[in-house]
PDBQT receptor file of N, H, CA, C and O in Angstrom, charges set to zero:
ATOM      1  N   MET A   1      -8.435  -3.138  14.466  1.00  0.00    +0.000 N 
ATOM      2  CA  MET A   1      -7.665  -3.975  13.477  1.00  0.00    +0.000 C 
ATOM      3  C   MET A   1      -7.783  -5.366  13.710  1.00  0.00    +0.000 C 
ATOM      4  O   MET A   1      -8.265  -5.852  14.733  1.00  0.00    +0.000 OA
ATOM      5  N   GLY A   2      -7.315  -6.025  12.705  1.00  0.00    +0.000 N 
ATOM      6  H   GLY A   2      -6.923  -5.629  11.874  1.00  0.00    +0.000 HD
ATOM      7  CA  GLY A   2      -7.451  -7.530  12.931  1.00  0.00    +0.000 C 
ATOM      8  C   GLY A   2      -8.339  -8.053  11.825  1.00  0.00    +0.000 C 
ATOM      9  O   GLY A   2      -8.380  -9.277  11.708  1.00  0.00    +0.000 OA
ATOM     10  N   SER A   3      -9.029  -7.343  11.025  1.00  0.00    +0.000 N 
ATOM     11  H   SER A   3      -8.996  -6.348  11.120  1.00  0.00    +0.000 HD
ATOM     12  CA  SER A   3     -10.012  -7.904   9.805  1.00  0.00    +0.000 C 
ATOM     13  C   SER A   3      -9.120  -8.253   8.876  1.00  0.00    +0.000 C 
ATOM     14  O   SER A   3      -7.949  -7.873   8.884  1.00  0.00    +0.000 OA
ATOM     15  N   ALA A   4      -9.666  -9.051   7.966  1.00  0.00    +0.000 N 
ATOM     16  H   ALA A   4     -10.617  -9.359   7.960  1.00  0.00    +0.000 HD
ATOM     17  CA  ALA A   4      -9.031  -9.531   6.623  1.00  0.00    +0.000 C 
ATOM     18  C   ALA A   4      -8.346  -8.577   5.649  1.00  0.00    +0.000 C 
ATOM     19  O   ALA A   4      -7.301  -8.776   5.030  1.00  0.00    +0.000 OA
ATOM     20  N   ASN A   5      -9.336  -7.232   5.628  1.00  0.00    +0.000 N 
ATOM     21  H   ASN A   5     -10.186  -7.070   6.131  1.00  0.00    +0.000 HD
ATOM     22  CA  ASN A   5      -8.939  -6.174   5.110  1.00  0.00    +0.000 C 
ATOM     23  C   ASN A   5      -7.572  -5.547   5.764  1.00  0.00    +0.000 C 
ATOM     24  O   ASN A   5      -6.683  -5.168   5.002  1.00  0.00    +0.000 OA
ATOM     25  N   ASP A   6      -7.445  -5.461   6.908  1.00  0.00    +0.000 N 
ATOM     26  H   ASP A   6      -8.167  -5.769   7.527  1.00  0.00    +0.000 HD
ATOM     27  CA  ASP A   6      -6.377  -5.014   7.419  1.00  0.00    +0.000 C 
ATOM     28  C   ASP A   6      -5.132  -6.035   7.060  1.00  0.00    +0.000 C 
ATOM     29  O   ASP A   6      -4.028  -5.570   6.777  1.00  0.00    +0.000 OA
ATOM     30  N   HIS A   7      -5.312  -7.076   7.080  1.00  0.00    +0.000 N 
ATOM     31  H   HIS A   7      -6.209  -7.454   7.310  1.00  0.00    +0.000 HD
ATOM     32  CA  HIS A   7      -4.210  -7.950   6.839  1.00  0.00    +0.000 C 
ATOM     33  C   HIS A   7      -3.816  -7.854   5.307  1.00  0.00    +0.000 C 
ATOM     34  O   HIS A   7      -2.669  -8.015   4.890  1.00  0.00    +0.000 OA
ATOM     35  N   ARG A   8      -4.918  -7.571   4.528  1.00  0.00    +0.000 N 
ATOM     36  H   ARG A   8      -5.850  -7.440   4.866  1.00  0.00    +0.000 HD
ATOM     37  CA  ARG A   8      -4.572  -7.455   3.169  1.00  0.00    +0.000 C 
ATOM     38  C   ARG A   8      -3.812  -6.192   2.860  1.00  0.00    +0.000 C 
ATOM     39  O   ARG A   8      -2.952  -6.158   1.981  1.00  0.00    +0.000 OA
ATOM     40  N   ASN A   9      -4.168  -5.083   3.651  1.00  0.00    +0.000 N 
ATOM     41  H   ASN A   9      -4.867  -5.111   4.365  1.00  0.00    +0.000 HD
ATOM     42  CA  ASN A   9      -3.667  -3.716   3.504  1.00  0.00    +0.000 C 
ATOM     43  C   ASN A   9      -2.038  -3.816   3.651  1.00  0.00    +0.000 C 
ATOM     44  O   ASN A   9      -1.260  -3.340   2.824  1.00  0.00    +0.000 OA
ATOM     45  N   PHE A  10      -1.679  -4.461   4.755  1.00  0.00    +0.000 N 
ATOM     46  H   PHE A  10      -2.311  -4.847   5.427  1.00  0.00    +0.000 HD
ATOM     47  CA  PHE A  10      -0.314  -4.946   5.321  1.00  0.00    +0.000 C 
ATOM     48  C   PHE A  10       0.449  -5.506   4.229  1.00  0.00    +0.000 C 
ATOM     49  O   PHE A  10       1.529  -5.044   3.860  1.00  0.00    +0.000 OA
ATOM     50  N   GLU A  11      -0.147  -6.541   3.699  1.00  0.00    +0.000 N 
ATOM     51  H   GLU A  11      -1.024  -6.916   3.999  1.00  0.00    +0.000 HD
ATOM     52  CA  GLU A  11       0.186  -7.298   2.354  1.00  0.00    +0.000 C 
ATOM     53  C   GLU A  11       0.569  -6.219   1.104  1.00  0.00    +0.000 C 
ATOM     54  O   GLU A  11       1.563  -6.297   0.382  1.00  0.00    +0.000 OA
ATOM     55  N   TYR A  12      -0.283  -5.393   1.060  1.00  0.00    +0.000 N 
ATOM     56  H   TYR A  12      -1.091  -5.329   1.647  1.00  0.00    +0.000 HD
ATOM     57  CA  TYR A  12       0.004  -4.413  -0.054  1.00  0.00    +0.000 C 
ATOM     58  C   TYR A  12       1.210  -3.481   0.332  1.00  0.00    +0.000 C 
ATOM     59  O   TYR A  12       2.009  -3.162  -0.549  1.00  0.00    +0.000 OA
ATOM     60  N   LEU A  13       1.343  -3.103   1.423  1.00  0.00    +0.000 N 
ATOM     61  H   LEU A  13       0.694  -3.362   2.139  1.00  0.00    +0.000 HD
ATOM     62  CA  LEU A  13       2.457  -2.379   1.908  1.00  0.00    +0.000 C 
ATOM     63  C   LEU A  13       3.796  -2.979   1.860  1.00  0.00    +0.000 C 
ATOM     64  O   LEU A  13       4.821  -2.378   1.535  1.00  0.00    +0.000 OA
ATOM     65  N   ILE A  14       3.704  -4.284   2.228  1.00  0.00    +0.000 N 
ATOM     66  H   ILE A  14       2.872  -4.772   2.491  1.00  0.00    +0.000 HD
ATOM     67  CA  ILE A  14       4.872  -5.136   2.109  1.00  0.00    +0.000 C 
ATOM     68  C   ILE A  14       5.416  -5.159   0.701  1.00  0.00    +0.000 C 
ATOM     69  O   ILE A  14       6.512  -4.699   0.383  1.00  0.00    +0.000 OA
ATOM     70  N   ALA A  15       4.415  -5.828  -0.243  1.00  0.00    +0.000 N 
ATOM     71  H   ALA A  15       3.524  -6.202   0.016  1.00  0.00    +0.000 HD
ATOM     72  CA  ALA A  15       4.594  -5.731  -1.703  1.00  0.00    +0.000 C 
ATOM     73  C   ALA A  15       5.078  -4.489  -2.333  1.00  0.00    +0.000 C 
ATOM     74  O   ALA A  15       5.839  -4.534  -3.301  1.00  0.00    +0.000 OA
ATOM     75  N   LEU A  16       4.601  -3.211  -1.740  1.00  0.00    +0.000 N 
ATOM     76  H   LEU A  16       3.984  -3.174  -0.955  1.00  0.00    +0.000 HD
ATOM     77  CA  LEU A  16       5.247  -1.978  -2.352  1.00  0.00    +0.000 C 
ATOM     78  C   LEU A  16       6.752  -1.969  -1.912  1.00  0.00    +0.000 C 
ATOM     79  O   LEU A  16       7.634  -1.758  -2.744  1.00  0.00    +0.000 OA
ATOM     80  N   SER A  17       6.998  -2.172  -0.748  1.00  0.00    +0.000 N 
ATOM     81  H   SER A  17       6.282  -2.343  -0.072  1.00  0.00    +0.000 HD
ATOM     82  CA  SER A  17       8.395  -2.281   0.061  1.00  0.00    +0.000 C 
ATOM     83  C   SER A  17       9.086  -2.914  -0.699  1.00  0.00    +0.000 C 
ATOM     84  O   SER A  17      10.084  -2.360  -1.161  1.00  0.00    +0.000 OA
ATOM     85  N   THR A  18       8.801  -4.156  -1.037  1.00  0.00    +0.000 N 
ATOM     86  H   THR A  18       7.991  -4.607  -0.662  1.00  0.00    +0.000 HD
ATOM     87  CA  THR A  18       9.408  -5.155  -1.794  1.00  0.00    +0.000 C 
ATOM     88  C   THR A  18       9.848  -5.047  -3.152  1.00  0.00    +0.000 C 
ATOM     89  O   THR A  18      10.932  -5.431  -3.593  1.00  0.00    +0.000 OA
ATOM     90  N   GLU A  19       8.753  -4.396  -3.889  1.00  0.00    +0.000 N 
ATOM     91  H   GLU A  19       7.873  -4.084  -3.532  1.00  0.00    +0.000 HD
ATOM     92  CA  GLU A  19       8.889  -4.348  -5.200  1.00  0.00    +0.000 C 
ATOM     93  C   GLU A  19       9.317  -2.701  -5.694  1.00  0.00    +0.000 C 
ATOM     94  O   GLU A  19       9.677  -2.450  -6.845  1.00  0.00    +0.000 OA
ATOM     95  N   GLY A  20       9.227  -1.868  -4.825  1.00  0.00    +0.000 N 
ATOM     96  H   GLY A  20       8.935  -2.072  -3.890  1.00  0.00    +0.000 HD
ATOM     97  CA  GLY A  20       9.668  -0.647  -4.707  1.00  0.00    +0.000 C 
ATOM     98  C   GLY A  20       8.924   0.226  -5.891  1.00  0.00    +0.000 C 
ATOM     99  O   GLY A  20       9.440   1.217  -6.408  1.00  0.00    +0.000 OA
ATOM    100  N   HIS A  21       7.631  -0.299  -6.238  1.00  0.00    +0.000 N 
ATOM    101  H   HIS A  21       7.211  -1.104  -5.818  1.00  0.00    +0.000 HD
ATOM    102  CA  HIS A  21       6.983   0.710  -7.257  1.00  0.00    +0.000 C 
ATOM    103  C   HIS A  21       5.500   0.042  -7.311  1.00  0.00    +0.000 C 
ATOM    104  O   HIS A  21       5.425  -1.186  -7.335  1.00  0.00    +0.000 OA
ATOM    105  N   PHE A  22       4.379   0.792  -7.331  1.00  0.00    +0.000 N 
ATOM    106  H   PHE A  22       4.439   1.790  -7.312  1.00  0.00    +0.000 HD
ATOM    107  CA  PHE A  22       3.018   0.631  -7.256  1.00  0.00    +0.000 C 
ATOM    108  C   PHE A  22       2.964  -0.352  -8.319  1.00  0.00    +0.000 C 
ATOM    109  O   PHE A  22       2.517  -1.463  -8.035  1.00  0.00    +0.000 OA
ATOM    110  N   GLY A  23       3.384  -0.092  -9.604  1.00  0.00    +0.000 N 
ATOM    111  H   GLY A  23       3.747   0.811  -9.835  1.00  0.00    +0.000 HD
ATOM    112  CA  GLY A  23       3.043  -0.959 -10.733  1.00  0.00    +0.000 C 
ATOM    113  C   GLY A  23       3.495  -2.366 -10.511  1.00  0.00    +0.000 C 
ATOM    114  O   GLY A  23       2.794  -3.313 -10.871  1.00  0.00    +0.000 OA
ATOM    115  N   ASN A  24       4.716  -2.531  -9.893  1.00  0.00    +0.000 N 
ATOM    116  H   ASN A  24       5.284  -1.762  -9.601  1.00  0.00    +0.000 HD
ATOM    117  CA  ASN A  24       5.285  -4.032  -9.495  1.00  0.00    +0.000 C 
ATOM    118  C   ASN A  24       4.430  -4.610  -8.425  1.00  0.00    +0.000 C 
ATOM    119  O   ASN A  24       4.071  -5.784  -8.512  1.00  0.00    +0.000 OA
ATOM    120  N   ALA A  25       4.057  -3.809  -7.351  1.00  0.00    +0.000 N 
ATOM    121  H   ALA A  25       4.349  -2.856  -7.280  1.00  0.00    +0.000 HD
ATOM    122  CA  ALA A  25       3.280  -4.292  -6.403  1.00  0.00    +0.000 C 
ATOM    123  C   ALA A  25       2.061  -4.813  -6.679  1.00  0.00    +0.000 C 
ATOM    124  O   ALA A  25       1.631  -5.817  -6.111  1.00  0.00    +0.000 OA
ATOM    125  N   VAL A  26       1.302  -4.034  -7.743  1.00  0.00    +0.000 N 
ATOM    126  H   VAL A  26       1.651  -3.218  -8.204  1.00  0.00    +0.000 HD
ATOM    127  CA  VAL A  26       0.024  -4.642  -8.262  1.00  0.00    +0.000 C 
ATOM    128  C   VAL A  26       0.106  -5.807  -8.981  1.00  0.00    +0.000 C 
ATOM    129  O   VAL A  26      -0.868  -6.552  -8.883  1.00  0.00    +0.000 OA
ATOM    130  N   LYS A  27       1.163  -6.214  -9.792  1.00  0.00    +0.000 N 
ATOM    131  H   LYS A  27       1.955  -5.608  -9.872  1.00  0.00    +0.000 HD
ATOM    132  CA  LYS A  27       1.277  -7.404 -10.385  1.00  0.00    +0.000 C 
ATOM    133  C   LYS A  27       1.655  -8.412  -9.308  1.00  0.00    +0.000 C 
ATOM    134  O   LYS A  27       1.174  -9.539  -9.423  1.00  0.00    +0.000 OA
ATOM    135  N   ALA A  28       2.385  -8.175  -8.365  1.00  0.00    +0.000 N 
ATOM    136  H   ALA A  28       2.775  -7.259  -8.272  1.00  0.00    +0.000 HD
ATOM    137  CA  ALA A  28       2.731  -9.233  -7.248  1.00  0.00    +0.000 C 
ATOM    138  C   ALA A  28       1.581  -9.443  -6.503  1.00  0.00    +0.000 C 
ATOM    139  O   ALA A  28       1.512 -10.517  -5.906  1.00  0.00    +0.000 OA
ATOM    140  N   CYS A  29       0.538  -8.550  -6.389  1.00  0.00    +0.000 N 
ATOM    141  H   CYS A  29       0.595  -7.678  -6.874  1.00  0.00    +0.000 HD
ATOM    142  CA  CYS A  29      -0.600  -8.735  -5.683  1.00  0.00    +0.000 C 
ATOM    143  C   CYS A  29      -1.871  -9.446  -6.498  1.00  0.00    +0.000 C 
ATOM    144  O   CYS A  29      -2.811 -10.015  -5.944  1.00  0.00    +0.000 OA
ATOM    145  N   HIS A  30      -1.711  -9.308  -7.766  1.00  0.00    +0.000 N 
ATOM    146  H   HIS A  30      -0.947  -8.846  -8.216  1.00  0.00    +0.000 HD
ATOM    147  CA  HIS A  30      -2.719  -9.685  -8.618  1.00  0.00    +0.000 C 
ATOM    148  C   HIS A  30      -3.915  -8.914  -8.520  1.00  0.00    +0.000 C 
ATOM    149  O   HIS A  30      -4.982  -9.472  -8.771  1.00  0.00    +0.000 OA
ATOM    150  N   VAL A  31      -3.891  -7.694  -8.188  1.00  0.00    +0.000 N 
ATOM    151  H   VAL A  31      -3.024  -7.240  -7.985  1.00  0.00    +0.000 HD
ATOM    152  CA  VAL A  31      -5.045  -6.774  -8.299  1.00  0.00    +0.000 C 
ATOM    153  C   VAL A  31      -4.830  -5.747  -9.245  1.00  0.00    +0.000 C 
ATOM    154  O   VAL A  31      -3.840  -5.719  -9.976  1.00  0.00    +0.000 OA
ATOM    155  N   SER A  32      -5.797  -4.839  -9.250  1.00  0.00    +0.000 N 
ATOM    156  H   SER A  32      -6.601  -4.862  -8.656  1.00  0.00    +0.000 HD
ATOM    157  CA  SER A  32      -5.739  -3.505  -9.998  1.00  0.00    +0.000 C 
ATOM    158  C   SER A  32      -5.364  -2.359  -9.401  1.00  0.00    +0.000 C 
ATOM    159  O   SER A  32      -5.576  -2.251  -8.194  1.00  0.00    +0.000 OA
ATOM    160  N   GLN A  33      -4.783  -1.363 -10.068  1.00  0.00    +0.000 N 
ATOM    161  H   GLN A  33      -4.610  -1.450 -11.049  1.00  0.00    +0.000 HD
ATOM    162  CA  GLN A  33      -4.144  -0.290  -9.394  1.00  0.00    +0.000 C 
ATOM    163  C   GLN A  33      -4.719   0.366  -8.245  1.00  0.00    +0.000 C 
ATOM    164  O   GLN A  33      -3.956   0.536  -7.295  1.00  0.00    +0.000 OA
ATOM    165  N   PRO A  34      -5.870   0.755  -8.141  1.00  0.00    +0.000 N 
ATOM    166  CA  PRO A  34      -6.704   1.707  -7.124  1.00  0.00    +0.000 C 
ATOM    167  C   PRO A  34      -6.676   0.787  -5.721  1.00  0.00    +0.000 C 
ATOM    168  O   PRO A  34      -6.760   1.331  -4.620  1.00  0.00    +0.000 OA
ATOM    169  N   THR A  35      -6.572  -0.410  -5.850  1.00  0.00    +0.000 N 
ATOM    170  H   THR A  35      -6.504  -0.853  -6.744  1.00  0.00    +0.000 HD
ATOM    171  CA  THR A  35      -6.665  -1.540  -4.696  1.00  0.00    +0.000 C 
ATOM    172  C   THR A  35      -5.498  -1.104  -3.579  1.00  0.00    +0.000 C 
ATOM    173  O   THR A  35      -5.749  -0.547  -2.510  1.00  0.00    +0.000 OA
ATOM    174  N   PRO A  36      -4.325  -1.433  -4.001  1.00  0.00    +0.000 N 
ATOM    175  CA  PRO A  36      -3.346  -1.274  -2.876  1.00  0.00    +0.000 C 
ATOM    176  C   PRO A  36      -3.301   0.170  -2.672  1.00  0.00    +0.000 C 
ATOM    177  O   PRO A  36      -3.118   0.476  -1.494  1.00  0.00    +0.000 OA
ATOM    178  N   SER A  37      -3.427   1.228  -3.559  1.00  0.00    +0.000 N 
ATOM    179  H   SER A  37      -3.576   0.979  -4.516  1.00  0.00    +0.000 HD
ATOM    180  CA  SER A  37      -3.207   2.563  -3.232  1.00  0.00    +0.000 C 
ATOM    181  C   SER A  37      -4.389   2.977  -2.169  1.00  0.00    +0.000 C 
ATOM    182  O   SER A  37      -4.020   3.537  -1.137  1.00  0.00    +0.000 OA
ATOM    183  N   SER A  38      -5.738   2.741  -2.359  1.00  0.00    +0.000 N 
ATOM    184  H   SER A  38      -6.038   2.286  -3.197  1.00  0.00    +0.000 HD
ATOM    185  CA  SER A  38      -6.667   2.975  -1.281  1.00  0.00    +0.000 C 
ATOM    186  C   SER A  38      -6.467   2.040  -0.007  1.00  0.00    +0.000 C 
ATOM    187  O   SER A  38      -6.860   2.393   1.105  1.00  0.00    +0.000 OA
ATOM    188  N   GLY A  39      -5.848   0.861  -0.235  1.00  0.00    +0.000 N 
ATOM    189  H   GLY A  39      -5.528   0.574  -1.139  1.00  0.00    +0.000 HD
ATOM    190  CA  GLY A  39      -5.751   0.145   1.054  1.00  0.00    +0.000 C 
ATOM    191  C   GLY A  39      -4.376   0.561   1.822  1.00  0.00    +0.000 C 
ATOM    192  O   GLY A  39      -4.323   0.411   3.042  1.00  0.00    +0.000 OA
ATOM    193  N   ILE A  40      -3.510   0.969   1.264  1.00  0.00    +0.000 N 
ATOM    194  H   ILE A  40      -3.553   1.092   0.273  1.00  0.00    +0.000 HD
ATOM    195  CA  ILE A  40      -2.426   1.737   1.988  1.00  0.00    +0.000 C 
ATOM    196  C   ILE A  40      -2.767   2.771   2.520  1.00  0.00    +0.000 C 
ATOM    197  O   ILE A  40      -2.294   2.929   3.645  1.00  0.00    +0.000 OA
ATOM    198  N   LYS A  41      -3.600   3.780   2.040  1.00  0.00    +0.000 N 
ATOM    199  H   LYS A  41      -3.984   3.651   1.126  1.00  0.00    +0.000 HD
ATOM    200  CA  LYS A  41      -4.006   4.920   2.408  1.00  0.00    +0.000 C 
ATOM    201  C   LYS A  41      -5.088   4.732   3.749  1.00  0.00    +0.000 C 
ATOM    202  O   LYS A  41      -5.119   5.571   4.649  1.00  0.00    +0.000 OA
ATOM    203  N   GLN A  42      -5.892   3.612   3.743  1.00  0.00    +0.000 N 
ATOM    204  H   GLN A  42      -5.867   2.930   3.011  1.00  0.00    +0.000 HD
ATOM    205  CA  GLN A  42      -6.868   3.350   4.694  1.00  0.00    +0.000 C 
ATOM    206  C   GLN A  42      -5.829   2.817   5.898  1.00  0.00    +0.000 C 
ATOM    207  O   GLN A  42      -5.865   3.415   6.973  1.00  0.00    +0.000 OA
ATOM    208  N   LEU A  43      -4.933   1.733   5.728  1.00  0.00    +0.000 N 
ATOM    209  H   LEU A  43      -4.904   1.247   4.855  1.00  0.00    +0.000 HD
ATOM    210  CA  LEU A  43      -4.024   1.586   6.780  1.00  0.00    +0.000 C 
ATOM    211  C   LEU A  43      -3.244   2.710   7.590  1.00  0.00    +0.000 C 
ATOM    212  O   LEU A  43      -3.012   2.735   8.799  1.00  0.00    +0.000 OA
ATOM    213  N   GLU A  44      -2.894   3.646   6.595  1.00  0.00    +0.000 N 
ATOM    214  H   GLU A  44      -3.083   3.626   5.613  1.00  0.00    +0.000 HD
ATOM    215  CA  GLU A  44      -2.253   4.728   7.283  1.00  0.00    +0.000 C 
ATOM    216  C   GLU A  44      -3.102   5.603   8.093  1.00  0.00    +0.000 C 
ATOM    217  O   GLU A  44      -2.605   6.128   9.089  1.00  0.00    +0.000 OA
ATOM    218  N   GLU A  45      -4.512   5.856   7.738  1.00  0.00    +0.000 N 
ATOM    219  H   GLU A  45      -4.917   5.430   6.928  1.00  0.00    +0.000 HD
ATOM    220  CA  GLU A  45      -5.415   6.407   8.552  1.00  0.00    +0.000 C 
ATOM    221  C   GLU A  45      -5.735   5.683   9.821  1.00  0.00    +0.000 C 
ATOM    222  O   GLU A  45      -5.978   6.357  10.822  1.00  0.00    +0.000 OA
ATOM    223  N   ASP A  46      -5.759   4.327   9.883  1.00  0.00    +0.000 N 
ATOM    224  H   ASP A  46      -5.561   3.779   9.070  1.00  0.00    +0.000 HD
ATOM    225  CA  ASP A  46      -5.865   3.632  11.052  1.00  0.00    +0.000 C 
ATOM    226  C   ASP A  46      -4.903   3.515  11.979  1.00  0.00    +0.000 C 
ATOM    227  O   ASP A  46      -5.107   3.314  13.177  1.00  0.00    +0.000 OA
ATOM    228  N   LEU A  47      -3.571   3.668  11.317  1.00  0.00    +0.000 N 
ATOM    229  H   LEU A  47      -3.405   3.831  10.344  1.00  0.00    +0.000 HD
ATOM    230  CA  LEU A  47      -2.540   3.674  12.308  1.00  0.00    +0.000 C 
ATOM    231  C   LEU A  47      -2.026   5.103  12.642  1.00  0.00    +0.000 C 
ATOM    232  O   LEU A  47      -1.189   5.231  13.535  1.00  0.00    +0.000 OA
ATOM    233  N   GLY A  48      -2.499   6.191  11.954  1.00  0.00    +0.000 N 
ATOM    234  H   GLY A  48      -3.179   6.087  11.228  1.00  0.00    +0.000 HD
ATOM    235  CA  GLY A  48      -2.152   7.480  12.455  1.00  0.00    +0.000 C 
ATOM    236  C   GLY A  48      -0.693   7.776  12.027  1.00  0.00    +0.000 C 
ATOM    237  O   GLY A  48       0.014   8.548  12.674  1.00  0.00    +0.000 OA
ATOM    238  N   VAL A  49      -0.211   7.048  10.763  1.00  0.00    +0.000 N 
ATOM    239  H   VAL A  49      -0.786   6.421  10.237  1.00  0.00    +0.000 HD
ATOM    240  CA  VAL A  49       1.108   7.483  10.376  1.00  0.00    +0.000 C 
ATOM    241  C   VAL A  49       1.015   7.331   8.785  1.00  0.00    +0.000 C 
ATOM    242  O   VAL A  49       0.203   6.630   8.180  1.00  0.00    +0.000 OA
ATOM    243  N   ARG A  50       2.147   8.240   8.165  1.00  0.00    +0.000 N 
ATOM    244  H   ARG A  50       2.806   8.809   8.656  1.00  0.00    +0.000 HD
ATOM    245  CA  ARG A  50       2.143   8.068   6.845  1.00  0.00    +0.000 C 
ATOM    246  C   ARG A  50       3.490   6.978   6.596  1.00  0.00    +0.000 C 
ATOM    247  O   ARG A  50       4.544   7.139   7.211  1.00  0.00    +0.000 OA
ATOM    248  N   THR A  51       3.298   5.933   5.672  1.00  0.00    +0.000 N 
ATOM    249  H   THR A  51       2.442   5.803   5.173  1.00  0.00    +0.000 HD
ATOM    250  CA  THR A  51       4.027   5.056   5.330  1.00  0.00    +0.000 C 
ATOM    251  C   THR A  51       4.591   5.290   3.791  1.00  0.00    +0.000 C 
ATOM    252  O   THR A  51       5.640   4.776   3.402  1.00  0.00    +0.000 OA
ATOM    253  N   VAL A  52       3.841   6.048   3.054  1.00  0.00    +0.000 N 
ATOM    254  H   VAL A  52       2.989   6.466   3.369  1.00  0.00    +0.000 HD
ATOM    255  CA  VAL A  52       4.151   6.314   1.528  1.00  0.00    +0.000 C 
ATOM    256  C   VAL A  52       4.114   7.788   1.334  1.00  0.00    +0.000 C 
ATOM    257  O   VAL A  52       3.309   8.578   1.827  1.00  0.00    +0.000 OA
ATOM    258  N   ARG A  53       5.137   8.041   0.518  1.00  0.00    +0.000 N 
ATOM    259  H   ARG A  53       5.792   7.399   0.117  1.00  0.00    +0.000 HD
ATOM    260  CA  ARG A  53       5.062   9.414  -0.095  1.00  0.00    +0.000 C 
ATOM    261  C   ARG A  53       3.931   9.640  -1.232  1.00  0.00    +0.000 C 
ATOM    262  O   ARG A  53       3.851   9.059  -2.314  1.00  0.00    +0.000 OA
ATOM    263  N   HIS A  54       3.068  10.650  -0.698  1.00  0.00    +0.000 N 
ATOM    264  H   HIS A  54       3.133  11.123   0.181  1.00  0.00    +0.000 HD
ATOM    265  CA  HIS A  54       1.738  10.764  -1.704  1.00  0.00    +0.000 C 
ATOM    266  C   HIS A  54       1.993  12.087  -2.369  1.00  0.00    +0.000 C 
ATOM    267  O   HIS A  54       2.638  12.993  -1.843  1.00  0.00    +0.000 OA
ATOM    268  N   GLY A  55       1.492  12.133  -3.454  1.00  0.00    +0.000 N 
ATOM    269  H   GLY A  55       0.968  11.397  -3.882  1.00  0.00    +0.000 HD
ATOM    270  CA  GLY A  55       1.479  13.304  -4.358  1.00  0.00    +0.000 C 
ATOM    271  C   GLY A  55       0.993  13.174  -5.606  1.00  0.00    +0.000 C 
ATOM    272  O   GLY A  55       0.160  12.304  -5.860  1.00  0.00    +0.000 OA
ATOM    273  N   ARG A  56       1.419  13.954  -6.456  1.00  0.00    +0.000 N 
ATOM    274  H   ARG A  56       2.096  14.661  -6.249  1.00  0.00    +0.000 HD
ATOM    275  CA  ARG A  56       0.911  13.717  -7.951  1.00  0.00    +0.000 C 
ATOM    276  C   ARG A  56       1.108  12.510  -8.439  1.00  0.00    +0.000 C 
ATOM    277  O   ARG A  56       0.196  12.071  -9.139  1.00  0.00    +0.000 OA
ATOM    278  N   ARG A  57       2.333  11.630  -8.219  1.00  0.00    +0.000 N 
ATOM    279  H   ARG A  57       3.074  11.987  -7.650  1.00  0.00    +0.000 HD
ATOM    280  CA  ARG A  57       2.848  10.503  -8.429  1.00  0.00    +0.000 C 
ATOM    281  C   ARG A  57       3.146   9.912  -7.023  1.00  0.00    +0.000 C 
ATOM    282  O   ARG A  57       3.724  10.532  -6.131  1.00  0.00    +0.000 OA
ATOM    283  N   MET A  58       2.638   8.518  -6.925  1.00  0.00    +0.000 N 
ATOM    284  H   MET A  58       2.168   8.015  -7.650  1.00  0.00    +0.000 HD
ATOM    285  CA  MET A  58       2.994   7.673  -5.501  1.00  0.00    +0.000 C 
ATOM    286  C   MET A  58       4.276   7.431  -5.728  1.00  0.00    +0.000 C 
ATOM    287  O   MET A  58       4.606   6.925  -6.801  1.00  0.00    +0.000 OA
ATOM    288  N   MET A  59       5.181   7.739  -4.793  1.00  0.00    +0.000 N 
ATOM    289  H   MET A  59       4.912   8.150  -3.922  1.00  0.00    +0.000 HD
ATOM    290  CA  MET A  59       6.467   7.584  -5.010  1.00  0.00    +0.000 C 
ATOM    291  C   MET A  59       7.125   6.203  -4.338  1.00  0.00    +0.000 C 
ATOM    292  O   MET A  59       8.321   5.915  -4.401  1.00  0.00    +0.000 OA
ATOM    293  N   GLY A  60       6.199   5.495  -3.752  1.00  0.00    +0.000 N 
ATOM    294  H   GLY A  60       5.228   5.729  -3.701  1.00  0.00    +0.000 HD
ATOM    295  CA  GLY A  60       6.628   4.337  -3.047  1.00  0.00    +0.000 C 
ATOM    296  C   GLY A  60       6.928   4.675  -1.584  1.00  0.00    +0.000 C 
ATOM    297  O   GLY A  60       6.652   5.774  -1.105  1.00  0.00    +0.000 OA
ATOM    298  N   SER A  61       7.550   3.603  -0.842  1.00  0.00    +0.000 N 
ATOM    299  H   SER A  61       7.773   2.710  -1.232  1.00  0.00    +0.000 HD
ATOM    300  CA  SER A  61       7.535   3.596   0.537  1.00  0.00    +0.000 C 
ATOM    301  C   SER A  61       8.488   4.573   1.015  1.00  0.00    +0.000 C 
ATOM    302  O   SER A  61       9.349   4.988   0.239  1.00  0.00    +0.000 OA
ATOM    303  N   LYS A  62       8.419   5.052   2.397  1.00  0.00    +0.000 N 
ATOM    304  H   LYS A  62       7.720   4.715   3.027  1.00  0.00    +0.000 HD
ATOM    305  CA  LYS A  62       9.166   6.207   2.712  1.00  0.00    +0.000 C 
ATOM    306  C   LYS A  62      10.399   5.456   3.370  1.00  0.00    +0.000 C 
ATOM    307  O   LYS A  62      10.340   4.361   3.929  1.00  0.00    +0.000 OA
ATOM    308  N   SER A  63      11.574   6.280   3.195  1.00  0.00    +0.000 N 
ATOM    309  H   SER A  63      11.622   7.170   2.741  1.00  0.00    +0.000 HD
ATOM    310  CA  SER A  63      12.755   5.663   3.612  1.00  0.00    +0.000 C 
ATOM    311  C   SER A  63      12.952   5.947   5.080  1.00  0.00    +0.000 C 
ATOM    312  O   SER A  63      13.936   5.499   5.668  1.00  0.00    +0.000 OA
TER     313      SER A  63
């Protein structure tokens, strides 16, 4: 950990938590939809934890 990508992936997770929806997080981060989704999944793999409910629809951050 510690790379620029790791930092950015944390920013995506924080934006999702703040905005409550991937669509709003995408706008806040000024990126396209797949970018935060794949970044958060990578962060989860790196940390060995699930931070977001995944499924047919991404439901946002876990409570």
